[in-house]
N, C-alpha and C positions, 0 to 999 in steps of 0.2 A: 573764655568759657560761655558767656552770654550769648556771643555771636553763633557759636556752635549749637546752642540749644534752639536758637531761632531758626537756624538752617535746618535742623532735623524736623522741627514742627512744620516748616514749609514743605519739606519733601513728603512728610506723612499725609499733609492735606491734599497735595497734588495726586498721591496714590489713591486716597479715598475717593477724590472728585472723579479721577479717571475710571474708577470701577463703577461709579454711579452713572457716568455719561456712556459707558460701553453698552452698546445694544445688547438685549437679553438674548436675541437669536444667535448672536456671535458667540456668547458663552455656550450655548447648547450645541453649536456646531463643533466647538472646540472639544466639548465633553463627550460627543458621539462620534469623533473623528476615527475612522477605521484605520487600524494600523496593521491588521492581518486578517486573513480567513483561514480557519483551521478545520480540518476534516478529521472525524473520529466517531467512536461508538459510545453511546450513553452508557454509563456505569450505574450499578446499584448504589444507593445513597443519594442519588439526584432528588432534589426537592423542588419546590415551586419558586425557590430563591436561589439556589445554587445548582448549576449543572456540573455534574462530575463527568468528565470526558476523557476517554482513552484515545490517545493519538500515537502516531509512530515515534514521536519524541517523548512519550511518557504521559502521566496522568495530569490533566488541568482541572482547575476549579474556576468556573466562570459564572459571574453573578447575573442573575436574571432580575430586571427591574421594570418599572412601569414604561421605560423607554424602549424596551426590547420588542422588536418586530417578530412575533412568532406566528404570524398569520399564515405563512406557508409551511409551517411545521410545528403543530401543537403537541405532537406525541414524543415525549421525552422519557421513553420507557427503556429499561435495560436491554441492550443488544441493538437498538435502533442507530442507524448510521445517519450522521447530520453533518451539515456544514454551517460553521458559526463565524460571522463577522464580529470581530472584537475590537474594543477601544480601551484606552487606559481611563481608569477611574481615579478620582482624587483620594479614594480610601485604599488605594494600593492594589485593588483587585482588577483583573480584566473584566469588562462588562460586555455582554452579549448585545450587539447592535441588531443583528438580523440573523435568524435560523431558518435554514432551508434543508430540504431533502429530495431525493429523487421520487418520482411517482411510480406506482406499480398499476398494472391493469389486471382488473378481476374479471373472470368469465364465469363466475358463480351468480346464478339468479337467486333472488331472495323474495320471500312471500311477505311483503310489507302489509298485506291485508290482516295479518294476525300478528300483532305485536304484544310484547310484555315489558313492563317496566321492572328493573331489579336495582337494588341499591346495596352498595358494598364498597370495599377497598380493593385496590389493585395490588396484587401479590408481587414480591420480588422475584418470583419465578417467571413472570411475564418476560417474553423474549420474541422479537420480530413482530408479527402481525397477529398474535394470539394473546389476549388478555386472560390471565388467570385471576378470577374475580371472586373474592372471598365474601360471601353473603351470610346472613344468619342461618341459612339452610345448608351450608356447605359450599364447595368450591365449584364455580362454573368456568367453562372455557368459551370465550366470546371472541370472534374474529373482528379485527378492524379492517375496513375497506377504504379505498381512496375517496369514496362517496360518503363516508361517516360524517355527520354534522357535529363539528366540535365547537360551534359558536357559543355554546353555553359553559365553556370553561376556558381558563386562561392558557394553562398547558396541562398535559396529561402525565402525571408522575406516579411511581409506586408509593403505596402507603397512605394515599389520600382517598377520602370517600367521594364516590360519584354515584349518579343515577344513569343507568344505561337503558335506553329504549332499543330492544332487539327483536329479531325475527329470525326464522329458520331459513337457511340457505339450501340450495340444491346438493351442497356438499355434506349435508347432515349437521353442520355447525350452526350455533346461534350467531348472527352477525349484528354488530352494533349499527343501528341506524343513526342514532344521536347519543352524545354524552354531555352530561350537565354536572356541575359542581353541586353535590348534594345540598350544600348550604343554601343554595339559591332556589332550590325547589320546595315549594310549600308542602306542608303535610297533607292538606286536603287534596292536592292534585297528584300525589304520589300513588301509584298502583302497583307496589311490590308484589312479586309473586309470593303466594302462600303454599306451605306444605305442612303436612302433619308430621307429628313425632319430633325428634331432635337430631342433631348432627346431620348425617347424610342419609336420611330416610324420607324421601319424598312420598307423597301419597300416590296410590295407583291412579292411572289416568282413567277418565270415564269414556265410555263408549269405545273401548279399545279395539273392539271387533266389528265396529258398525261404520263403514264408509270412511275410513281413515286413509291418509296418504302415507305410503311407507317408501323407505329407502333400504337397500341392502348394502352392507358394509363388510369388509373382510380385514381381519387383523389378527394380532396375537394378544393374548392375556397378559397384563402386567401385574407387578407385584402388590399394588394397592387394592386390588379387587377383593370385594366382600361378597357375602351371600345376596345382599340386595343391591348392590352396586358394581357393575362390570367396567373395569378400566381396560379399554381396547386400544392398542397402538396401531394406527392405520397409516397410510401414506399421507394423509392430511394432518396427522398429529394424534394425540392421545385423546380418545372420546370417553365420556362417562355415561353409561347406559344403565338406567334403572331396571331391576328385574322385580316384577310384581306378580300378583296372583294370576294375571292374564297371560304371562309369559309361558310359551310352549317350549320347553327345554328338554324333551324327551330325546332329541337327537344331538343335544349338546349339554350334557349333564355336568361335565367336569370343567370347571374354571380354574385351570392350573397354569400359573405363570409360564409363559413361552409357547403355550399350545395355541394353534391356529383355530379360529372360529369364523363362521360367517353369520352375521346377525341382521335380522330384518328389524328396522326400527322405525318409530314414529314419534312425533311430538306429543308429549302429555300436556295436560292442562296446568301442570306445575313448571312448565318451561324446560323440563328435562327431556332427553330422548328416553324412550321406553323400549325394551326389547319385546317385540311381537313373538319371534321365533329365533332359537339358537341352534346352529348346526356345527357339530365338531367333526374331526376327521375320524371316520370309522371304517375299518377294514371289513370287506365282504367275507363272511364266514358261514360254514355249514354247521348248523346247530345240531349237536349230538343229542341222544335221547338222555334225559336226566330223571333219575328216580326220586320223584318228589314224595314218595311214601316214607322216605327215611331222611328227614331234615335235621339241620343243626342250627343253632342260634349263637352267633358271635358278636361281640361289641368291640369296637376299636375306633381309630381315628384315620381319615383318609391320607394316604401318602401322596406326595407330589409326583410319583412315578405313575400314578393312576392315568388311564386313557379311556376313551369311549368303549373299548372293547374289554379291558380288564381293570377291575378295581383291586388296588393294592392296599390292604388293611393292616394298620399296625395294631396288634393286640399284646395283651400282657404276656402271651406265649410266643411272640415273634410276629413276622410279617406273613400274612396270607395273601394268596393269589386267587381272586374269585372272578370268573369270567361272567360277562354281562349279557349273554345272548338269551337267557331264560327269564330275565326279570319280569315279573307280573305286575308288581305295584311298588310305588315309591311314595312314601308319606312323610309329612313334617319337614319336608325340604324341597325346595324348587330346583336347586342346583348343589353341587358338592364342591367345596373349596378344600385346599390342603389343610389339614388339622381338624376338619369337621368330624365330630363324634356321631357315629352312626351304629344301629344294630341291624345285623343282616342275618336273614334266614337263608341257608344254602343247602345244596344237596350235590351228591356225586354224579357226574356224567359219564357216559359211555367212553368218553375219551381220557378218563382217570382225573380230570380236573374237578374242582369244586366249582358250582355255578350259583350265583346269587339269584334268590327266587324273590324275595321281597327286601327293600331297604327302607328303614325308618330313621329319621333324623332325631337327635336328642335335644 
C-alpha cells in the first residue's frame, strides 16, 4: 500500500513538472488550433462575447475572446455573411480564431467636409450594410462602407452603444465614416446632433432655401409615415425625411402608404434629410366652374383612398368625395395623412361633384 502511494505521488509530480516546463507558446498553439472554418449568417442575439451563427447545418454559438482576430470583419450585425475559423476551447465552446468576410465596392461619393457625430444603440432591425441607429431623437439609417473606420471598436453588434461620425452621401443616405465604442469617447469630445422637441420631431433646418445642395428621390410612402416625418421606400432602402415649415407640399399633399412620390431633399443642420418639395402623381384635369357663392362646411378624417385629385373624407354621415382642383388655401397642415381630422369648405361644380375650396387641419 505504501509503495502504491509513493508511485502516485511520483506520477503527480512528473505531471506538474511537465506542465511547468512546457513552453507557453505551445499551450497557446494548441488552444488556438483551427479545427474547421464555417460559413454562415450572423443572427440576432449576437453579442460582443457570443457569435450566433446560422449555417447550412443549423445554428452555432461561437465564443469571441481576446484571441479572436476580427481585424478583417468587425461587423457582426444580423444578416451579415461571415467565414469563421474555429477551435475547441477548454470550456466546451467553439472559439472564433479568425473572422473574415467578402468585400464590397461602393460607387457612392460622401461629402466628408461636413460631418456629424451621433451616439446611440444599433437596432436588431439592422441588416446588411444599413445600420438602424436608435438615438435620443429617433431612429436613423446609416450606411456602412468598406472604408468605414472601425478601429475604435472591437466588434459591431446590435444593442451596444456607439458613437458614429457620419456624412451625407450622393445616394442621400448618411454614411458612417468611423464608429467608436461610446464608452471610449470622452464627454467633452462628443458632438452629438441636437434637435428640438421629443421623439421624432427634429428642428427645421436653417437656410433651407439659400444655396443648399439638393437631391431628388422617388419612392413609395410606407406605413410609419407621420405628418412631420415621411418614410419613403426607395431603391436604396427606406428613407426618413423631415417635413417642416419650409417644405413645399402643394403638389404632394397626401402621404398615403403605397402612393408614389418624388421628393427633393437636402441635409438639415440636425443630420436628417429634409423635404424641400414633394410631388405626387396627379392626373391632368379640366377644372369645371364652381359656384363659390353657395358653400358648405364639413368635418371628417382623411381616408386612405385619397389621391392628389380627390379627397375622400370620412364624416359622421358617411364618406364624401371632394375634388381638389379648386382649392384656394390649406391651413394648419403641411401634408395630409390617413386619419387626419380636417374641416373642408366645399361647393358644387358644373360637373355635379363637390369641390374643396379650403382645407383646415384640426
